[in-house]
C-alpha positions in Angstrom: 24.9 -23.8 17.6 26.8 -26.9 18.6 29.5 -28.9 16.9 28.2 -32.4 17.5 26.5 -32.6 14.1 29.4 -31.3 12.0 31.0 -34.6 11.0 31.3 -35.7 7.5 33.4 -38.0 5.3 37.0 -38.3 6.4 40.0 -38.5 4.0 43.7 -39.0 4.4 46.5 -37.6 2.2 50.0 -36.1 2.5 50.4 -32.4 3.0 53.1 -30.0 2.1 56.1 -29.7 4.5 55.9 -27.0 7.1 58.2 -25.4 9.6 57.9 -28.3 12.0 59.1 -30.8 9.5 62.6 -29.6 9.8 63.0 -31.3 13.2 61.3 -34.5 12.3 63.7 -37.4 11.6 63.8 -41.2 12.2 65.9 -42.6 14.9 66.3 -39.6 17.2 68.4 -40.4 20.2 66.4 -38.6 22.9 62.9 -39.3 24.4 60.1 -37.4 22.7 59.4 -34.0 24.0 55.8 -32.6 24.3 54.4 -29.2 23.8 50.8 -28.3 24.7 49.5 -24.9 23.6 46.1 -23.7 24.7 44.5 -20.5 23.3 41.9 -20.0 26.0 38.4 -19.5 24.6 39.6 -19.4 20.9 36.6 -21.5 19.7 33.5 -19.6 18.6 30.4 -19.5 16.5 30.1 -17.8 13.1 30.2 -14.1 13.7 28.1 -11.8 11.4 30.7 -9.0 11.6 33.3 -11.5 10.3 31.2 -12.6 7.3 29.6 -15.4 9.2 33.0 -17.0 9.8 34.5 -17.8 13.2 37.5 -15.9 14.5 39.6 -19.0 13.9 38.4 -19.2 10.3 39.1 -15.5 9.8 42.5 -15.2 11.5 45.7 -15.5 9.4 47.5 -18.3 11.4 49.9 -20.1 9.0 51.9 -21.6 11.9 49.0 -23.3 13.7 47.5 -24.3 10.3 50.9 -25.9 9.5 50.7 -28.0 12.6 47.1 -29.1 11.7 48.2 -29.9 8.2 51.1 -32.0 9.4 49.1 -33.8 12.1 45.8 -35.4 13.1 42.7 -33.4 14.0 39.3 -33.6 15.6 36.9 -32.1 18.1 37.1 -32.8 21.9 34.6 -32.1 24.6 36.6 -30.8 27.6 33.5 -29.9 29.7 31.6 -33.0 31.0 27.8 -33.0 31.1 26.4 -31.5 34.2 29.5 -29.3 35.0 29.9 -25.5 34.5 31.9 -24.7 31.4 34.6 -22.8 33.3 38.3 -22.8 32.5 38.9 -24.7 35.8 36.7 -27.6 34.5 38.2 -27.5 31.0 41.8 -27.2 31.9 41.6 -30.0 34.5 39.8 -32.2 31.9 42.3 -31.7 29.1 45.2 -32.5 31.5 43.5 -35.7 32.4 42.3 -34.8 35.9 38.6 -35.6 36.5 37.0 -32.2 37.4 34.2 -33.9 39.3 36.9 -35.1 41.7 39.5 -32.4 41.7 37.6 -29.2 40.9 36.8 -28.0 44.5 36.5 -24.4 43.3 38.2 -21.7 41.3 39.6 -20.0 44.4 41.5 -23.1 45.9 42.8 -24.0 42.5 44.3 -20.6 42.0 45.6 -20.0 45.5 49.0 -21.7 45.2 49.9 -19.3 42.4 49.9 -16.5 45.0 51.6 -18.5 47.7 48.4 -18.7 49.8 48.5 -21.6 52.2 45.2 -23.4 53.0 44.5 -25.6 55.9 42.1 -28.6 55.7 39.1 -26.5 56.8 39.9 -23.3 55.1 38.1 -22.0 52.0 39.5 -19.9 49.2 37.3 -17.7 46.9 38.2 -15.9 43.7 37.5 -12.2 44.5 36.9 -10.0 41.5 37.0 -6.2 41.6 33.8 -5.3 39.7 31.9 -2.2 38.6 28.4 -2.0 40.2 26.0 0.5 38.8 22.3 1.1 39.5 22.2 -2.0 41.7 23.5 -4.3 38.9 26.9 -5.7 37.8 28.0 -3.5 35.0 31.5 -4.9 34.5 33.0 -8.1 35.9 36.6 -6.7 35.6 36.1 -3.0 36.5 37.3 -2.0 33.1 40.2 -4.4 33.3 41.7 -2.4 36.2 45.5 -2.7 36.4 47.3 -4.5 39.2 48.9 -1.3 40.5 45.5 0.3 40.8 43.9 -2.8 42.3 46.4 -3.4 45.1 45.5 -0.3 47.2 41.8 -1.3 46.9 42.4 -4.8 48.2 44.6 -3.2 50.9 41.6 -1.1 51.9 39.4 -4.2 52.2 42.1 -5.9 54.2 42.4 -3.1 56.7 38.6 -3.0 57.1 38.1 -6.7 57.9 41.1 -6.8 60.3 39.1 -4.7 62.6 36.1 -7.0 62.5 37.3 -10.6 62.4 40.4 -12.6 62.0 38.6 -15.3 60.0 38.5 -13.4 56.8 41.7 -12.6 54.8 42.3 -10.8 51.5 45.2 -11.4 49.1 46.1 -9.4 46.0 46.3 -11.1 42.7 46.6 -9.9 39.1 44.5 -7.0 37.6 40.9 -7.6 38.7 41.5 -11.1 40.0 42.1 -11.4 43.8 41.4 -13.7 46.7 39.2 -13.9 49.8 40.0 -16.6 52.3 37.6 -17.9 55.0 39.5 -19.6 57.7 38.0 -22.6 59.5 35.0 -22.9 57.2 34.5 -26.6 56.4 31.1 -26.0 54.7 32.4 -23.8 51.9 31.2 -26.2 49.1 27.6 -25.7 50.4 27.7 -22.0 49.4 26.4 -21.0 46.0 28.2 -18.1 44.4 27.6 -16.6 41.0 30.5 -16.0 38.6 30.4 -12.3 37.8 31.2 -12.7 34.1 28.0 -14.7 33.8 25.9 -12.1 35.7 26.5 -8.8 33.9 23.3 -6.8 34.0 21.7 -8.8 36.7 20.5 -7.1 39.9 23.0 -7.7 42.8 20.3 -8.8 45.2 19.3 -11.7 42.9 22.7 -13.2 42.9 24.2 -12.7 46.3 25.8 -15.8 47.9 23.3 -18.4 49.1 23.7 -21.2 51.6 22.6 -24.6 50.5 22.6 -25.9 54.2 22.1 -24.5 57.7 25.7 -25.1 58.5 26.8 -22.8 55.6 24.5 -19.9 56.5 26.9 -18.0 58.7 29.7 -18.0 56.0 27.2 -17.1 53.2 26.0 -14.2 55.3 29.6 -13.1 55.9 30.2 -13.0 52.1 27.0 -11.1 51.5 27.9 -8.5 54.0 31.4 -8.1 52.7 30.0 -7.5 49.2 27.6 -4.8 50.4 30.1 -3.2 52.7 32.7 -3.0 49.9 30.7 -0.5 48.0 31.0 1.9 51.0 34.7 1.2 51.3 35.7 1.3 47.7 33.2 3.8 46.2 35.0 6.9 47.4 38.5 5.5 47.3 41.0 7.9 45.6 41.9 5.3 43.0 38.2 5.1 41.9 37.8 8.9 42.1 40.7 9.2 39.6 39.4 6.4 37.4 36.0 8.2 37.1 37.7 11.5 36.3 39.6 9.7 33.5 36.4 8.2 32.1 37.2 4.7 33.4 34.9 2.3 35.2 35.5 2.3 39.0 36.3 -0.9 40.9 33.6 -0.1 43.5 32.7 -3.5 44.7 34.2 -6.9 45.4 32.6 -10.2 44.2 33.7 -13.5 45.7 32.9 -16.7 43.8 34.3 -20.1 43.0 35.0 -21.0 46.6 36.0 -24.3 48.1 38.7 -26.3 50.0 42.1 -27.3 48.9 42.1 -30.2 46.4 44.4 -33.2 46.7 45.8 -34.0 43.3 48.4 -36.6 42.2 51.5 -35.1 40.6 51.7 -34.9 36.8 54.9 -36.9 36.9 53.2 -39.7 38.9 50.3 -39.7 36.5 52.1 -39.6 33.2 55.8 -40.3 34.0 56.7 -36.9 32.5 58.4 -33.9 34.1 56.3 -30.9 33.2 56.3 -27.1 33.3 53.5 -24.6 32.9 53.6 -21.1 31.5 50.7 -18.8 31.9 49.8 -15.3 33.1 46.7 -16.4 35.0 46.6 -17.8 38.5 44.1 -20.5 37.7 46.4 -22.3 35.3 49.5 -21.7 37.4 47.6 -22.9 40.4 46.5 -26.1 38.7 50.1 -26.6 37.7 51.3 -26.2 41.2 48.7 -28.6 42.6 50.0 -31.1 39.9 53.6 -30.5 41.0 54.6 -28.9 37.7 57.3 -26.3 37.4 55.5 -23.0 37.3 57.4 -20.5 35.1 56.6 -16.8 35.4 57.3 -14.7 32.3 57.9 -10.9 32.7 55.2 -9.0 30.9 52.7 -11.8 30.8 49.4 -10.1 31.5 46.5 -12.4 30.6 45.3 -9.8 28.1 45.9 -8.9 24.4 49.1 -7.0 25.4 50.8 -10.1 26.9 54.4 -10.9 26.2 54.0 -13.6 23.5 57.6 -13.6 22.6 58.7 -14.0 26.2 56.4 -17.0 26.6 57.8 -18.6 23.5 61.4 -18.1 24.6 60.7 -19.5 28.1 58.9 -22.5 26.6 61.9 -23.3 24.4 64.2 -23.0 27.4 61.9 -25.1 29.6 61.9 -27.9 27.0 65.6 -28.3 27.7 64.9 -29.6 31.2 61.3 -30.8 31.0 59.6 -33.6 29.1 56.4 -31.5 28.6 55.7 -27.7 28.5 52.2 -26.4 28.7 51.8 -22.9 27.4 48.5 -21.1 28.1 47.4 -17.8 26.5 44.4 -16.1 28.0 43.9 -13.2 25.5 41.3 -14.8 23.2 39.1 -15.6 26.1 39.2 -12.0 27.4 38.3 -10.8 23.9 35.4 -13.2 23.8 34.1 -11.9 27.1 34.4 -8.3 25.8 32.4 -9.5 22.7 35.0 -7.9 20.4 35.4 -10.0 17.2 38.3 -7.9 15.8 40.3 -8.1 19.0 39.7 -11.9 19.2 41.0 -12.3 15.6 44.0 -10.2 16.5 44.8 -12.3 19.7 44.7 -15.5 17.6 47.0 -14.0 15.0 49.4 -12.8 17.7 49.4 -16.2 19.3 50.2 -17.7 15.9 52.8 -15.2 14.7 54.5 -14.1 17.9 54.4 -17.3 20.0 53.7 -20.5 17.9 55.9 -19.4 15.0 58.7 -18.3 17.3 58.6 -21.7 19.0 58.6 -23.7 15.7 61.6 -21.7 14.5 63.4 -22.4 17.8 62.8 -26.2 18.1 66.0 -28.2 18.0 64.6 -31.7 18.3 61.5 -33.7 17.5 58.5 -32.7 19.5 54.9 -33.8 19.7 52.7 -30.7 19.6 49.1 -30.2 20.5 47.1 -26.9 19.9 43.5 -26.3 21.1 41.2 -24.0 23.1 40.0 -25.2 26.5 36.4 -24.2 25.8 34.6 -21.7 23.4 34.0 -18.2 24.5 31.6 -17.1 21.7 31.3 -13.4 20.8 27.5 -13.8 20.6 27.1 -14.7 24.3 30.2 -13.2 25.9 30.8 -16.2 28.2 32.0 -19.8 28.1 30.0 -22.6 26.5 30.3 -26.4 26.7 30.6 -27.1 23.0 33.4 -29.4 21.8 36.5 -27.5 20.6 38.9 -28.2 17.7 42.2 -29.7 18.5 45.3 -30.8 16.5 48.2 -33.1 17.4 51.3 -33.3 15.3 54.0 -35.9 15.9 56.7 -37.6 13.9 54.8 -40.8 14.5 51.4 -39.6 13.2 50.4 -39.4 9.6 48.6 -36.4 8.3 44.8 -36.8 8.1 44.5 -34.2 5.3 43.0 -31.4 7.3 44.7 -28.2 6.1 43.3 -25.5 8.5 42.8 -25.3 12.2 39.2 -24.2 13.0 35.9 -25.5 14.3 34.6 -26.6 10.8 37.8 -28.0 9.4 38.3 -30.2 12.5 35.1 -32.1 11.6 37.0 -33.9 8.9 39.8 -34.9 11.2 40.8 -38.5 11.8 40.2 -38.3 15.5 36.5 -37.5 15.1 34.6 -36.4 18.2 36.4 -37.2 21.5 34.1 -37.3 24.5 35.6 -39.8 26.9 39.4 -39.4 26.6 41.5 -36.5 27.7 43.7 -34.5 25.4 46.7 -35.4 27.5 46.1 -39.1 27.0 45.8 -38.6 23.2 49.0 -36.5 23.2 51.0 -39.1 25.0 49.6 -41.9 22.8 50.6 -39.9 19.6 54.3 -40.2 20.6 54.2 -43.9 21.4 52.9 -45.4 18.2 
């Protein structure tokens, strides 16, 4: 299903006051503040287990609904035609950075979040710890292995490659998400790697890295060999022996993907004239923020999963608004639930986002604020991976009249005043909403 055909008649009427109305007043003395809240992968298709409703339609989310009822709504396409519907593409797009220009790969976008320095000819790859079984990818996240378990496994890979070549480096990340660096590899964009979350159940030998040019063959062969060797190194590691005993999936193979060189991005302040901060648990979003010279705020207990510290993110967002013009808060949990194809968990992550983060922020706001809420892309339960469909979005500002939409979901958004946005970024709409 896609949302392009959902539009109907649009109406405009006033809505009942919500929490955010308490900070709206005319003639405020300070410049407008901005809050951008992204629930990664929240959008979905109707799910049979949910009575043929989407998780957004099913979830009890009074705070996000109040923002939608107070503001202006629509659908926005964050993934341009011809590009992969990854979070790197969607996040860059919604922030107003052309992914065709700045998306050099998942790895190089994430690298700054781990303090990894890249030279002009270096290539960074995301390096998942995965579960391989019977020659196929069984689990792209090795059963969501913990960071404490993953670090010794990455250390084992690091020790092995030190004895072979100084051109390969490994860096630990968060949970199953790590990094492989190829130094002095200027042809990295000519290597085709397959994202593991899109390759579950596919035979390994069908999706090993491939060179798209003669110059990239050596690097592609290095990656292939590292993947195959990793099974020997990690398969019998004590960490995995214990995981198997506990009935957990072993992290018995590495999987590099999303490789490329360091991008050169203009700062967010230069682009929009706004001092900005980003709050996220995942390296991709923090890395994009670092490339855009945003303040990157780390929240204790932020995990990127359903057990993340929602309250901590809310409190840090309110604090960051005191010294920044814009705060971008990203929550990964709905996306992970979509990848797991767990509709009940996805509903819960949306409700937690609403009750524990959005509601807490709305209660704590002390001045007028223009607020946007949206997913970056859909991660439908039915397919377990990202799609390129447009997603619902809402923007609420003291300067915007309500468009009459009362709920925030894929189908309610079709009646929003914004309609379908395909050529303008969410960030441009957000700034415009505070300038009318």
